[in-house]
Predicted model as a PDB file, atoms N, CA, C, CB and O in Angstrom, pLDDT in the B-factor column:
MODEL        1                                                                  
ATOM      1  N   UNK A   1     -15.379  -4.697  20.447  1.00 80.00           N  
ATOM      2  CA  UNK A   1     -15.170  -3.653  20.873  1.00 80.00           C  
ATOM      3  C   UNK A   1     -15.821  -2.262  19.842  1.00 80.00           C  
ATOM      4  CB  UNK A   1     -13.728  -3.777  21.106  1.00 80.00           C  
ATOM      5  O   UNK A   1     -15.692  -1.986  18.649  1.00 80.00           O  
ATOM      6  N   UNK A   2     -16.328  -1.809  20.641  1.00 85.00           N  
ATOM      7  CA  UNK A   2     -17.472  -0.884  19.795  1.00 85.00           C  
ATOM      8  C   UNK A   2     -16.312   0.622  19.886  1.00 85.00           C  
ATOM      9  CB  UNK A   2     -19.540  -0.660  20.896  1.00 85.00           C  
ATOM     10  O   UNK A   2     -16.174   1.168  20.980  1.00 85.00           O  
ATOM     11  N   UNK A   3     -15.634   1.108  18.774  1.00 93.00           N  
ATOM     12  CA  UNK A   3     -14.760   2.571  18.721  1.00 93.00           C  
ATOM     13  C   UNK A   3     -14.960   3.561  18.270  1.00 93.00           C  
ATOM     14  CB  UNK A   3     -13.800   2.632  18.260  1.00 93.00           C  
ATOM     15  O   UNK A   3     -14.137   4.366  17.836  1.00 93.00           O  
ATOM     16  N   UNK A   4     -16.894   3.696  18.336  1.00 92.00           N  
ATOM     17  CA  UNK A   4     -17.902   4.384  17.849  1.00 92.00           C  
ATOM     18  C   UNK A   4     -17.003   5.713  18.394  1.00 92.00           C  
ATOM     19  CB  UNK A   4     -19.556   3.990  18.419  1.00 92.00           C  
ATOM     20  O   UNK A   4     -16.108   5.546  19.224  1.00 92.00           O  
ATOM     21  N   UNK A   5     -17.327   7.040  17.850  1.00 95.00           N  
ATOM     22  CA  UNK A   5     -16.651   8.416  18.024  1.00 95.00           C  
ATOM     23  C   UNK A   5     -14.793   8.156  18.932  1.00 95.00           C  
ATOM     24  CB  UNK A   5     -18.025   9.507  19.224  1.00 95.00           C  
ATOM     25  O   UNK A   5     -14.364   9.035  19.680  1.00 95.00           O  
ATOM     26  N   UNK A   6     -14.200   7.208  18.726  1.00 97.00           N  
ATOM     27  CA  UNK A   6     -12.614   7.080  18.657  1.00 97.00           C  
ATOM     28  C   UNK A   6     -12.151   8.456  17.265  1.00 97.00           C  
ATOM     29  CB  UNK A   6     -12.123   4.995  18.064  1.00 97.00           C  
ATOM     30  O   UNK A   6     -12.351   8.465  16.050  1.00 97.00           O  
ATOM     31  N   UNK A   7     -11.556   9.350  18.101  1.00 97.00           N  
ATOM     32  CA  UNK A   7     -10.763  10.398  17.205  1.00 97.00           C  
ATOM     33  C   UNK A   7      -9.296   9.717  16.796  1.00 97.00           C  
ATOM     34  CB  UNK A   7     -10.501  11.939  18.127  1.00 97.00           C  
ATOM     35  O   UNK A   7      -8.713   9.357  17.819  1.00 97.00           O  
ATOM     36  N   UNK A   8      -8.881   9.565  16.126  1.00 96.00           N  
ATOM     37  CA  UNK A   8      -7.750   9.155  15.083  1.00 96.00           C  
ATOM     38  C   UNK A   8      -6.417  10.280  15.446  1.00 96.00           C  
ATOM     39  CB  UNK A   8      -8.426   9.363  13.235  1.00 96.00           C  
ATOM     40  O   UNK A   8      -6.460  11.418  14.978  1.00 96.00           O  
ATOM     41  N   UNK A   9      -5.693   9.999  15.991  1.00 94.00           N  
ATOM     42  CA  UNK A   9      -4.518  11.070  15.426  1.00 94.00           C  
ATOM     43  C   UNK A   9      -3.274  10.022  15.026  1.00 94.00           C  
ATOM     44  CB  UNK A   9      -3.928  12.381  16.815  1.00 94.00           C  
ATOM     45  O   UNK A   9      -3.381   8.839  15.349  1.00 94.00           O  
ATOM     46  N   UNK A  10      -2.387  10.381  14.489  1.00 89.00           N  
ATOM     47  CA  UNK A  10      -0.999  10.261  14.306  1.00 89.00           C  
ATOM     48  C   UNK A  10      -0.397  11.236  15.025  1.00 89.00           C  
ATOM     49  CB  UNK A  10      -0.589  10.312  12.983  1.00 89.00           C  
ATOM     50  O   UNK A  10      -0.863  12.227  15.587  1.00 89.00           O  
ATOM     51  N   UNK A  11       1.138  10.654  14.892  1.00 74.00           N  
ATOM     52  CA  UNK A  11       2.406  11.542  15.702  1.00 74.00           C  
ATOM     53  C   UNK A  11       3.068  12.508  14.731  1.00 74.00           C  
ATOM     54  CB  UNK A  11       3.728  10.493  16.316  1.00 74.00           C  
ATOM     55  O   UNK A  11       3.167  12.350  13.514  1.00 74.00           O  
ATOM     56  N   UNK A  12       3.455  13.411  15.370  1.00 70.00           N  
ATOM     57  CA  UNK A  12       4.053  14.718  14.658  1.00 70.00           C  
ATOM     58  C   UNK A  12       5.252  14.501  13.805  1.00 70.00           C  
ATOM     59  CB  UNK A  12       4.485  15.778  15.705  1.00 70.00           C  
ATOM     60  O   UNK A  12       5.638  14.920  12.714  1.00 70.00           O  
ATOM     61  N   UNK A  13       5.763  13.554  14.865  1.00 68.00           N  
ATOM     62  CA  UNK A  13       6.947  12.818  14.462  1.00 68.00           C  
ATOM     63  C   UNK A  13       6.745  11.650  12.925  1.00 68.00           C  
ATOM     64  CB  UNK A  13       7.343  11.923  15.958  1.00 68.00           C  
ATOM     65  O   UNK A  13       7.712  11.220  12.296  1.00 68.00           O  
ATOM     66  N   UNK A  14       5.404  11.357  12.617  1.00 69.00           N  
ATOM     67  CA  UNK A  14       5.496  10.815  11.232  1.00 69.00           C  
ATOM     68  C   UNK A  14       5.298  10.769  10.282  1.00 69.00           C  
ATOM     69  CB  UNK A  14       5.393  10.322  11.024  1.00 69.00           C  
ATOM     70  O   UNK A  14       4.744   9.902   9.605  1.00 69.00           O  
ATOM     71  N   UNK A  15       6.128  12.612   9.817  1.00 65.00           N  
ATOM     72  CA  UNK A  15       5.594  12.782   8.629  1.00 65.00           C  
ATOM     73  C   UNK A  15       7.320  12.483   8.184  1.00 65.00           C  
ATOM     74  CB  UNK A  15       4.610  14.374   8.272  1.00 65.00           C  
ATOM     75  O   UNK A  15       7.495  13.119   7.145  1.00 65.00           O  
ATOM     76  N   UNK A  16       8.714  11.718   8.605  1.00 62.00           N  
ATOM     77  CA  UNK A  16       9.377  11.189   7.853  1.00 62.00           C  
ATOM     78  C   UNK A  16       9.346   9.912   7.422  1.00 62.00           C  
ATOM     79  CB  UNK A  16      10.196  11.399   8.162  1.00 62.00           C  
ATOM     80  O   UNK A  16      10.338   9.322   6.993  1.00 62.00           O  
ATOM     81  N   UNK A  17       8.122   9.391   7.523  1.00 60.00           N  
ATOM     82  CA  UNK A  17       8.143   8.238   7.182  1.00 60.00           C  
ATOM     83  C   UNK A  17       6.860   8.374   5.776  1.00 60.00           C  
ATOM     84  CB  UNK A  17       7.876   7.237   8.609  1.00 60.00           C  
ATOM     85  O   UNK A  17       6.025   7.477   5.658  1.00 60.00           O  
ATOM     86  N   UNK A  18       6.871   9.561   4.826  1.00 67.00           N  
ATOM     87  CA  UNK A  18       5.878  10.202   4.214  1.00 67.00           C  
ATOM     88  C   UNK A  18       3.764   9.723   5.060  1.00 67.00           C  
ATOM     89  CB  UNK A  18       6.311   9.582   2.344  1.00 67.00           C  
ATOM     90  O   UNK A  18       2.610   9.416   4.761  1.00 67.00           O  
ATOM     91  N   UNK A  19       4.468   9.949   5.892  1.00 64.00           N  
ATOM     92  CA  UNK A  19       3.090  10.251   6.627  1.00 64.00           C  
ATOM     93  C   UNK A  19       2.767   8.688   7.187  1.00 64.00           C  
ATOM     94  CB  UNK A  19       1.714  10.957   5.430  1.00 64.00           C  
ATOM     95  O   UNK A  19       1.789   8.677   7.935  1.00 64.00           O  
ATOM     96  N   UNK A  20       3.282   7.602   7.011  1.00 75.00           N  
ATOM     97  CA  UNK A  20       2.959   6.245   7.245  1.00 75.00           C  
ATOM     98  C   UNK A  20       3.355   5.738   8.845  1.00 75.00           C  
ATOM     99  CB  UNK A  20       3.757   5.394   6.104  1.00 75.00           C  
ATOM    100  O   UNK A  20       4.536   5.573   9.151  1.00 75.00           O  
ATOM    101  N   UNK A  21       2.349   5.530   9.735  1.00 87.00           N  
ATOM    102  CA  UNK A  21       2.587   5.331  10.939  1.00 87.00           C  
ATOM    103  C   UNK A  21       1.653   4.640  11.626  1.00 87.00           C  
ATOM    104  CB  UNK A  21       2.822   6.340  11.455  1.00 87.00           C  
ATOM    105  O   UNK A  21       0.723   4.112  11.016  1.00 87.00           O  
ATOM    106  N   UNK A  22       1.747   4.563  12.737  1.00 90.00           N  
ATOM    107  CA  UNK A  22       0.367   3.858  13.747  1.00 90.00           C  
ATOM    108  C   UNK A  22      -0.245   5.516  13.874  1.00 90.00           C  
ATOM    109  CB  UNK A  22       0.941   2.820  15.837  1.00 90.00           C  
ATOM    110  O   UNK A  22       0.250   6.627  13.685  1.00 90.00           O  
ATOM    111  N   UNK A  23      -1.820   4.914  14.372  1.00 94.00           N  
ATOM    112  CA  UNK A  23      -2.752   6.009  14.395  1.00 94.00           C  
ATOM    113  C   UNK A  23      -3.041   5.478  16.257  1.00 94.00           C  
ATOM    114  CB  UNK A  23      -4.320   5.913  12.928  1.00 94.00           C  
ATOM    115  O   UNK A  23      -2.981   4.419  16.882  1.00 94.00           O  
ATOM    116  N   UNK A  24      -3.314   6.694  16.520  1.00 95.00           N  
ATOM    117  CA  UNK A  24      -3.936   6.055  18.233  1.00 95.00           C  
ATOM    118  C   UNK A  24      -5.280   7.200  18.234  1.00 95.00           C  
ATOM    119  CB  UNK A  24      -2.419   6.413  20.121  1.00 95.00           C  
ATOM    120  O   UNK A  24      -5.374   8.415  18.062  1.00 95.00           O  
ATOM    121  N   UNK A  25      -6.045   6.299  18.469  1.00 97.00           N  
ATOM    122  CA  UNK A  25      -7.416   6.840  19.566  1.00 97.00           C  
ATOM    123  C   UNK A  25      -7.392   6.680  21.169  1.00 97.00           C  
ATOM    124  CB  UNK A  25      -8.817   5.937  19.201  1.00 97.00           C  
ATOM    125  O   UNK A  25      -7.707   5.617  21.704  1.00 97.00           O  
ATOM    126  N   UNK A  26      -7.021   7.737  21.840  1.00 95.00           N  
ATOM    127  CA  UNK A  26      -6.879   8.075  23.240  1.00 95.00           C  
ATOM    128  C   UNK A  26      -8.080   8.747  23.972  1.00 95.00           C  
ATOM    129  CB  UNK A  26      -5.744   8.943  23.348  1.00 95.00           C  
ATOM    130  O   UNK A  26      -7.878   9.085  25.138  1.00 95.00           O  
ATOM    131  N   UNK A  27      -9.413   9.001  23.376  1.00 97.00           N  
ATOM    132  CA  UNK A  27     -10.047   9.766  23.932  1.00 97.00           C  
ATOM    133  C   UNK A  27     -11.205   9.054  23.976  1.00 97.00           C  
ATOM    134  CB  UNK A  27     -10.032  10.944  23.443  1.00 97.00           C  
ATOM    135  O   UNK A  27     -12.118   9.876  23.896  1.00 97.00           O  
ATOM    136  N   UNK A  28     -11.724   7.745  24.079  1.00 95.00           N  
ATOM    137  CA  UNK A  28     -12.229   7.101  24.854  1.00 95.00           C  
ATOM    138  C   UNK A  28     -11.717   6.517  26.285  1.00 95.00           C  
ATOM    139  CB  UNK A  28     -12.519   6.398  24.157  1.00 95.00           C  
ATOM    140  O   UNK A  28     -10.634   6.133  26.727  1.00 95.00           O  
ATOM    141  N   UNK A  29     -13.182   6.658  26.838  1.00 91.00           N  
ATOM    142  CA  UNK A  29     -13.262   6.169  28.515  1.00 91.00           C  
ATOM    143  C   UNK A  29     -12.214   4.691  29.101  1.00 91.00           C  
ATOM    144  CB  UNK A  29     -15.152   5.637  28.783  1.00 91.00           C  
ATOM    145  O   UNK A  29     -11.421   4.604  30.039  1.00 91.00           O  
ATOM    146  N   UNK A  30     -12.575   3.879  28.266  1.00 94.00           N  
ATOM    147  CA  UNK A  30     -12.446   2.773  28.618  1.00 94.00           C  
ATOM    148  C   UNK A  30     -11.107   1.648  27.575  1.00 94.00           C  
ATOM    149  CB  UNK A  30     -14.000   2.399  28.603  1.00 94.00           C  
ATOM    150  O   UNK A  30     -10.711   0.507  27.811  1.00 94.00           O  
ATOM    151  N   UNK A  31     -10.779   2.522  26.546  1.00 96.00           N  
ATOM    152  CA  UNK A  31     -10.295   1.885  25.710  1.00 96.00           C  
ATOM    153  C   UNK A  31      -9.131   2.854  24.830  1.00 96.00           C  
ATOM    154  CB  UNK A  31     -11.448   1.319  25.006  1.00 96.00           C  
ATOM    155  O   UNK A  31      -9.288   3.987  24.377  1.00 96.00           O  
ATOM    156  N   UNK A  32      -8.103   2.098  24.784  1.00 97.00           N  
ATOM    157  CA  UNK A  32      -7.196   3.002  23.404  1.00 97.00           C  
ATOM    158  C   UNK A  32      -7.250   2.077  22.632  1.00 97.00           C  
ATOM    159  CB  UNK A  32      -5.501   3.564  23.497  1.00 97.00           C  
ATOM    160  O   UNK A  32      -7.325   0.901  22.988  1.00 97.00           O  
ATOM    161  N   UNK A  33      -7.205   2.653  20.920  1.00 97.00           N  
ATOM    162  CA  UNK A  33      -6.919   2.080  19.738  1.00 97.00           C  
ATOM    163  C   UNK A  33      -6.144   2.196  19.000  1.00 97.00           C  
ATOM    164  CB  UNK A  33      -7.503   2.102  19.187  1.00 97.00           C  
ATOM    165  O   UNK A  33      -6.367   3.247  18.398  1.00 97.00           O  
ATOM    166  N   UNK A  34      -5.094   1.617  18.553  1.00 96.00           N  
ATOM    167  CA  UNK A  34      -3.764   1.654  17.644  1.00 96.00           C  
ATOM    168  C   UNK A  34      -3.774   0.925  16.539  1.00 96.00           C  
ATOM    169  CB  UNK A  34      -2.593   1.207  18.291  1.00 96.00           C  
ATOM    170  O   UNK A  34      -3.447  -0.262  16.571  1.00 96.00           O  
ATOM    171  N   UNK A  35      -4.189   1.604  15.304  1.00 94.00           N  
ATOM    172  CA  UNK A  35      -4.479   0.946  13.975  1.00 94.00           C  
ATOM    173  C   UNK A  35      -2.978   1.613  13.097  1.00 94.00           C  
ATOM    174  CB  UNK A  35      -6.309   1.524  13.233  1.00 94.00           C  
ATOM    175  O   UNK A  35      -2.167   2.494  13.384  1.00 94.00           O  
ATOM    176  N   UNK A  36      -3.177   0.455  11.652  1.00 92.00           N  
ATOM    177  CA  UNK A  36      -1.679   1.470  10.983  1.00 92.00           C  
ATOM    178  C   UNK A  36      -2.553   2.134  10.027  1.00 92.00           C  
ATOM    179  CB  UNK A  36      -0.049   0.513  10.024  1.00 92.00           C  
ATOM    180  O   UNK A  36      -3.590   1.629   9.598  1.00 92.00           O  
ATOM    181  N   UNK A  37      -1.920   3.749   9.575  1.00 90.00           N  
ATOM    182  CA  UNK A  37      -2.495   4.584   9.217  1.00 90.00           C  
ATOM    183  C   UNK A  37      -2.765   4.257   7.495  1.00 90.00           C  
ATOM    184  CB  UNK A  37      -1.768   5.756   9.704  1.00 90.00           C  
ATOM    185  O   UNK A  37      -3.483   4.970   6.794  1.00 90.00           O  
ATOM    186  N   UNK A  38      -2.125   3.189   7.063  1.00 89.00           N  
ATOM    187  CA  UNK A  38      -1.917   2.673   5.983  1.00 89.00           C  
ATOM    188  C   UNK A  38      -3.128   1.917   5.913  1.00 89.00           C  
ATOM    189  CB  UNK A  38      -0.688   2.018   5.863  1.00 89.00           C  
ATOM    190  O   UNK A  38      -3.457   1.982   4.729  1.00 89.00           O  
ATOM    191  N   UNK A  39      -3.928   1.271   6.501  1.00 92.00           N  
ATOM    192  CA  UNK A  39      -4.752   0.302   6.219  1.00 92.00           C  
ATOM    193  C   UNK A  39      -5.906   0.812   7.205  1.00 92.00           C  
ATOM    194  CB  UNK A  39      -4.123  -1.188   6.422  1.00 92.00           C  
ATOM    195  O   UNK A  39      -5.991   0.093   8.201  1.00 92.00           O  
ATOM    196  N   UNK A  40      -6.660   1.695   7.179  1.00 90.00           N  
ATOM    197  CA  UNK A  40      -7.625   2.128   7.925  1.00 90.00           C  
ATOM    198  C   UNK A  40      -8.652   1.682   8.456  1.00 90.00           C  
ATOM    199  CB  UNK A  40      -7.947   2.763   7.551  1.00 90.00           C  
ATOM    200  O   UNK A  40      -9.123   2.009   9.545  1.00 90.00           O  
ATOM    201  N   UNK A  41      -9.172   0.660   7.464  1.00 92.00           N  
ATOM    202  CA  UNK A  41     -10.222  -0.473   7.706  1.00 92.00           C  
ATOM    203  C   UNK A  41      -9.650  -1.555   8.532  1.00 92.00           C  
ATOM    204  CB  UNK A  41     -10.734  -1.118   6.357  1.00 92.00           C  
ATOM    205  O   UNK A  41     -10.438  -2.139   9.276  1.00 92.00           O  
ATOM    206  N   UNK A  42      -8.442  -1.911   8.528  1.00 93.00           N  
ATOM    207  CA  UNK A  42      -8.027  -3.204   8.997  1.00 93.00           C  
ATOM    208  C   UNK A  42      -7.931  -2.927  10.125  1.00 93.00           C  
ATOM    209  CB  UNK A  42      -6.918  -3.842   8.513  1.00 93.00           C  
ATOM    210  O   UNK A  42      -8.189  -1.814  10.584  1.00 93.00           O  
ATOM    211  N   UNK A  43      -7.275  -4.563  11.197  1.00 95.00           N  
ATOM    212  CA  UNK A  43      -7.661  -4.599  12.698  1.00 95.00           C  
ATOM    213  C   UNK A  43      -6.619  -3.692  13.276  1.00 95.00           C  
ATOM    214  CB  UNK A  43      -7.637  -6.151  13.421  1.00 95.00           C  
ATOM    215  O   UNK A  43      -5.500  -3.362  12.882  1.00 95.00           O  
ATOM    216  N   UNK A  44      -7.373  -3.374  14.392  1.00 96.00           N  
ATOM    217  CA  UNK A  44      -7.434  -2.630  15.255  1.00 96.00           C  
ATOM    218  C   UNK A  44      -6.764  -2.738  16.706  1.00 96.00           C  
ATOM    219  CB  UNK A  44      -8.514  -2.537  15.247  1.00 96.00           C  
ATOM    220  O   UNK A  44      -7.715  -2.956  17.456  1.00 96.00           O  
ATOM    221  N   UNK A  45      -5.360  -2.683  17.614  1.00 96.00           N  
ATOM    222  CA  UNK A  45      -4.545  -3.809  18.550  1.00 96.00           C  
ATOM    223  C   UNK A  45      -6.065  -2.547  19.570  1.00 96.00           C  
ATOM    224  CB  UNK A  45      -1.902  -3.819  18.927  1.00 96.00           C  
ATOM    225  O   UNK A  45      -6.552  -1.522  19.092  1.00 96.00           O  
ATOM    226  N   UNK A  46      -6.415  -3.202  21.033  1.00 97.00           N  
ATOM    227  CA  UNK A  46      -7.072  -2.109  21.858  1.00 97.00           C  
ATOM    228  C   UNK A  46      -6.124  -2.750  23.144  1.00 97.00           C  
ATOM    229  CB  UNK A  46      -9.085  -2.090  21.990  1.00 97.00           C  
ATOM    230  O   UNK A  46      -5.593  -3.833  23.390  1.00 97.00           O  
ATOM    231  N   UNK A  47      -6.235  -1.489  23.770  1.00 97.00           N  
ATOM    232  CA  UNK A  47      -5.391  -1.506  25.249  1.00 97.00           C  
ATOM    233  C   UNK A  47      -6.107  -0.660  26.447  1.00 97.00           C  
ATOM    234  CB  UNK A  47      -3.783  -0.767  25.032  1.00 97.00           C  
ATOM    235  O   UNK A  47      -6.512   0.484  26.244  1.00 97.00           O  
ATOM    236  N   UNK A  48      -6.205  -1.172  27.442  1.00 96.00           N  
ATOM    237  CA  UNK A  48      -6.724  -0.596  28.745  1.00 96.00           C  
ATOM    238  C   UNK A  48      -5.825   0.879  28.980  1.00 96.00           C  
ATOM    239  CB  UNK A  48      -6.462  -1.821  30.106  1.00 96.00           C  
ATOM    240  O   UNK A  48      -4.598   0.777  29.009  1.00 96.00           O  
ATOM    241  N   UNK A  49      -6.428   2.182  29.137  1.00 96.00           N  
ATOM    242  CA  UNK A  49      -5.658   3.185  29.443  1.00 96.00           C  
ATOM    243  C   UNK A  49      -4.409   3.030  30.476  1.00 96.00           C  
ATOM    244  CB  UNK A  49      -6.528   4.079  29.860  1.00 96.00           C  
ATOM    245  O   UNK A  49      -3.459   3.804  30.361  1.00 96.00           O  
ATOM    246  N   UNK A  50      -4.412   2.141  31.368  1.00 97.00           N  
ATOM    247  CA  UNK A  50      -3.396   2.008  32.142  1.00 97.00           C  
ATOM    248  C   UNK A  50      -2.148   1.501  31.679  1.00 97.00           C  
ATOM    249  CB  UNK A  50      -3.758   1.370  33.035  1.00 97.00           C  
ATOM    250  O   UNK A  50      -0.981   1.831  31.888  1.00 97.00           O  
ATOM    251  N   UNK A  51      -2.892   0.289  30.744  1.00 97.00           N  
ATOM    252  CA  UNK A  51      -1.265  -0.256  30.061  1.00 97.00           C  
ATOM    253  C   UNK A  51      -0.975   0.548  28.849  1.00 97.00           C  
ATOM    254  CB  UNK A  51      -1.203  -2.033  29.474  1.00 97.00           C  
ATOM    255  O   UNK A  51       0.222   0.537  28.561  1.00 97.00           O  
ATOM    256  N   UNK A  52      -1.675   1.190  28.117  1.00 96.00           N  
ATOM    257  CA  UNK A  52      -1.216   1.999  27.329  1.00 96.00           C  
ATOM    258  C   UNK A  52      -0.196   3.448  27.615  1.00 96.00           C  
ATOM    259  CB  UNK A  52      -2.306   2.219  26.821  1.00 96.00           C  
ATOM    260  O   UNK A  52       0.718   3.890  26.920  1.00 96.00           O  
ATOM    261  N   UNK A  53      -0.644   3.850  28.642  1.00 95.00           N  
ATOM    262  CA  UNK A  53      -0.047   4.809  29.984  1.00 95.00           C  
ATOM    263  C   UNK A  53       1.642   4.135  30.032  1.00 95.00           C  
ATOM    264  CB  UNK A  53      -1.174   4.413  31.899  1.00 95.00           C  
ATOM    265  O   UNK A  53       2.662   4.750  29.721  1.00 95.00           O  
ATOM    266  N   UNK A  54       1.544   2.674  30.528  1.00 96.00           N  
ATOM    267  CA  UNK A  54       2.771   2.554  30.930  1.00 96.00           C  
ATOM    268  C   UNK A  54       3.939   1.763  29.801  1.00 96.00           C  
ATOM    269  CB  UNK A  54       2.572   1.833  32.253  1.00 96.00           C  
ATOM    270  O   UNK A  54       5.086   1.317  29.801  1.00 96.00           O  
ATOM    271  N   UNK A  55       2.805   1.940  28.918  1.00 94.00           N  
ATOM    272  CA  UNK A  55       3.931   1.630  27.467  1.00 94.00           C  
ATOM    273  C   UNK A  55       4.658   2.934  27.034  1.00 94.00           C  
ATOM    274  CB  UNK A  55       2.997   1.080  25.890  1.00 94.00           C  
ATOM    275  O   UNK A  55       5.867   3.041  26.829  1.00 94.00           O  
ATOM    276  N   UNK A  56       3.585   4.043  26.916  1.00 92.00           N  
ATOM    277  CA  UNK A  56       4.190   5.332  26.317  1.00 92.00           C  
ATOM    278  C   UNK A  56       5.344   5.873  27.407  1.00 92.00           C  
ATOM    279  CB  UNK A  56       2.902   6.558  26.064  1.00 92.00           C  
ATOM    280  O   UNK A  56       6.454   6.345  27.158  1.00 92.00           O  
ATOM    281  N   UNK A  57       4.880   5.707  28.334  1.00 94.00           N  
ATOM    282  CA  UNK A  57       6.380   6.049  29.402  1.00 94.00           C  
ATOM    283  C   UNK A  57       7.458   5.425  29.386  1.00 94.00           C  
ATOM    284  CB  UNK A  57       6.265   5.897  30.778  1.00 94.00           C  
ATOM    285  O   UNK A  57       8.503   6.073  29.431  1.00 94.00           O  
ATOM    286  N   UNK A  58       7.490   3.801  29.310  1.00 95.00           N  
ATOM    287  CA  UNK A  58       8.431   3.421  29.179  1.00 95.00           C  
ATOM    288  C   UNK A  58       9.419   3.338  27.838  1.00 95.00           C  
ATOM    289  CB  UNK A  58       8.140   2.590  29.656  1.00 95.00           C  
ATOM    290  O   UNK A  58      10.561   2.880  27.824  1.00 95.00           O  
ATOM    291  N   UNK A  59       8.447   4.080  26.359  1.00 90.00           N  
ATOM    292  CA  UNK A  59       9.164   4.018  25.683  1.00 90.00           C  
ATOM    293  C   UNK A  59       9.794   5.783  25.326  1.00 90.00           C  
ATOM    294  CB  UNK A  59       8.522   3.128  24.732  1.00 90.00           C  
ATOM    295  O   UNK A  59      10.589   6.284  24.531  1.00 90.00           O  
ATOM    296  N   UNK A  60       9.159   6.127  26.109  1.00 88.00           N  
ATOM    297  CA  UNK A  60       9.862   7.960  25.906  1.00 88.00           C  
ATOM    298  C   UNK A  60      11.218   7.959  26.514  1.00 88.00           C  
ATOM    299  CB  UNK A  60       8.879   9.412  26.911  1.00 88.00           C  
ATOM    300  O   UNK A  60      12.155   8.691  26.195  1.00 88.00           O  
ATOM    301  N   UNK A  61      11.189   6.621  27.850  1.00 87.00           N  
ATOM    302  CA  UNK A  61      12.392   6.483  28.545  1.00 87.00           C  
ATOM    303  C   UNK A  61      13.632   6.258  27.306  1.00 87.00           C  
ATOM    304  CB  UNK A  61      12.214   5.156  29.668  1.00 87.00           C  
ATOM    305  O   UNK A  61      14.797   6.549  27.576  1.00 87.00           O  
ATOM    306  N   UNK A  62      13.255   5.720  25.956  1.00 81.00           N  
ATOM    307  CA  UNK A  62      14.156   4.612  25.756  1.00 81.00           C  
ATOM    308  C   UNK A  62      14.681   5.330  24.288  1.00 81.00           C  
ATOM    309  CB  UNK A  62      13.353   2.885  25.720  1.00 81.00           C  
ATOM    310  O   UNK A  62      15.539   4.775  23.601  1.00 81.00           O  
TER     311      UNK A  62                                                      
ENDMDL                                                                          
END                                                                             
């Protein structure tokens, strides 16, 4: 999976965890990447944008 050009961001709510949380790159056209902020060179989970939007919508409701 080519994540060249990915812009990674953390949630503004991550400050309570000493800044450790997941980072999301949702600026790419066909893929959303998710990685551990403590291991930026480690593995990346990828989702298609529609699946990612459904996940975010679901979690906001709970």
